[in-house]
C-alpha positions, 0 to 999 in steps of 0.5 A, spaced: 500 500 500 501 507 499 505 511 504 498 514 507 498 508 512 504 510 516 502 517 518 499 518 525 492 518 525 486 519 530 480 515 528 473 513 530 470 506 529 463 504 531 458 498 530 452 502 527 449 509 526 450 513 533 451 507 536 457 505 540 464 508 538 471 507 540 476 513 539 483 511 537 490 513 535 495 509 530 501 510 526 498 505 521 490 506 520 490 501 514 492 495 518 489 498 525 482 498 522 483 491 518 485 488 525 478 491 528 474 488 522 478 482 523 477 482 531 484 480 532 484 486 537 481 483 543 477 487 548 472 493 547 472 493 540 471 486 539 466 485 544 461 490 542 463 489 534 466 496 533 469 495 526 466 501 521 471 506 520 466 513 521 471 518 522 479 519 521 484 525 521 491 524 520 496 528 524 503 531 523 506 527 529 504 521 533 505 526 539 500 531 536 495 525 534 495 522 542 493 529 544 488 530 539 485 523 541 485 524 549 482 531 547 476 527 544 475 522 549 474 527 554 468 530 550 461 529 551 458 524 547 454 528 542 460 532 541 463 526 538 457 524 534 457 532 531 465 531 529 463 524 525 457 527 522 461 533 519 465 529 515 460 523 514 453 525 515 450 518 514 456 514 518 458 510 512 464 506 513 470 510 510 475 504 509 473 505 502 476 512 502 483 509 505 483 503 499 482 509 494 487 513 497 492 507 496 491 507 489 
């Protein structure tokens, strides 16, 4: 795949529209989302079937991405939903965007 997969990113995965969400950070968004989809990461995301990438943003460094993740985790639930809906109103899986960016 292309080099986008090695950029620090903050992401939100969900199980459905306005359902259970998880906010995470990674340096390899493509692989991390694939791991969530394959349920190869045990814990909260596997337990609640979180595998739909509904929001993400790349950051210039891992330090900045981690700060953003912590900031967002402290937000009210509605604020998190509003962030998703600014980018992805219908909460569709953004994995196809990642695939297209790799081409």
